[in-house]
C-alpha positions, 0 to 999 in steps of 0.5 A: 389575535384579530381585532375589529372587524376582522376578528367579527369575521373571524368569529362568525366564520368559525362558528359557521364552519364548526357548528355541529347541526342537527343532522350531524354535518358540520358547515366546515366538513361539508365546505371542506373548509371553503368559506371565503371572505369577500369573495372566492379565490381563482380556481375555488374547489366546488361546494364553497361559501362566500361571507361579507358584512354589509350595511354596517352602522352604528346605533345613535341610542348607544352613542355609536357603540352598538354595530348593527350589520347585515352578514351576507352569506352566499353557497355555491356548488357546480354544476346547477343540477339537483345534487348541487342544489340539494348540498347548497340548501343543506348549507344554508339550512345549516347556517340557520341553525348556527346563527339565529340564536347566537351570542360570544362574548369575549372581553378582547373582541366585544359582544356579538349576536344574530337572532334572525335571518332576514332573507333568504334566497335560492339564486337562479343559474344565470349565466354562472350554471351554478347552484346558489342560496344567499342568506341575510343574517342580522347581526348586532354587535358591541365591538370592542374597538367601539368602545373607545372610552370604555364609558357612555356620556 
């Protein structure tokens, strides 16, 4: 089992890939499982998704036990045409559904929840000529790896 930040990534990735949306689709099916942590490998097949945890910090009110971070999620289609744009917008819609009311608890990992999308942008094709949507979600968690003593002071 993954521990620490890797467990948080795995949990969020599993949620995104396996969530059955209101339209009957799953991100995992539409992406053929191509949701990458950090960045895509060279030669990645389109469409694909990229996820990164950014702006992570701890909450002083909980003595550093609660971690607040942002999940950056980007969906990329190629080439930048209407079909690719519709596809990445649909993926972003499914991600909204999967994460805006999500909570998970496991005694080996801790508590993870998401209640808010902070931002969503349709990005211009720029030099890549790709269709892209970028969303930012607030992620709150009480990861087991920060519960060193298991009790508050």
